[in-house]
Each structure stands twice: as structure tokens, then as C-alpha cells.
N, C-alpha and C positions, 0 to 999 in steps of 0.2 A: 238238724241244726244248719242254720245258713250262716255264711261268713262273706263278708266284703273283701274282694281282692283288689289289690293295686299292682299294676304290672308296667313294664316297659317293653316295648317292641322296637326292635332296630334290624336293619338289613345286613346280612353278612353274606356276601357273594350273591347267588340267586335265591337264597332262603330268607325268611324273616325269622328272627329269634325272639320269643317271648319269654321274660323272666319275672317271676313273681316277686314282689318286694316283701310280702308277709312271711312267706315260708322259703326255704331254699329249693325252689323247683323251677325248672326251665323247659321249654319245648320249642319246636319250630314248625314252619309250614311254608308252602310255596307262595301263599298269599297272607296277608295281615289277618283276615278273618280266619284262615285256617290255623294260624299260629297261636291265635287267641283261643279258638276253640279246643285246639290240642293241649294248651296250658290249662284250661279249665278241668279237662278230663284228667290230666296228669296230677292236679292238685286234688280232685276227688279221690283218686287212687292213693295219694298220700295219705290222706285222712281216713281211708277205707278200714285199716286194721286198728280198731278201737283199743286193743291191748298194748299197742306200742305208744310210747311217748311221742307225742308231736308238738314241736314248737310253733306258735302262731304268734306273730308280732303285729299288733295294731299299727297301722300306718296312717298318719294325718295327711295334711296337705303334702303333695309331692311335687318336686321341682326337678327337671332335667337340665342340666347345664353342659355346656363345652367350653374348655379353655385349653390354651397352648402353654406347654411348660418347656424349658431346657432340661433335657434328660438324655 
């Protein structure tokens, strides 16, 4: 089975963090490409156990925003 993944990548110190929007899985790497590749592998492992119930949420268009709040 194939699935389309939507993810976000952001920098945290010297690493790039990749976080999947379809399932609760994240990974990281020293480059953006490495972080994305590691995320793909992590999501494949997430779905590897067919006996376990795995939630997958279809994600349409995604928007990343940034705002400042007083907190």
C-alpha cells in the first residue's frame, strides 16, 4: 500500500527535525534531506506491524504560519 505523506521540517540547533502531519511520527537529521529520509523510514516502521491499529489522517492543503502572541 502506498500513502501520501505531508510533513514539516524545521531547524532546531544544529539538526533538522521532520514531523509527519498524517501520523504522530517525527525524526531528525543533520541535513534537510537526511531528516526527510529518516522520517520516511520511521513512518514505514510505524506501519510495519499490521496487527496494531495505526491511525492515518488524510491531510489536504497545508499552510505553515508564524505569529507573535503575548504570553
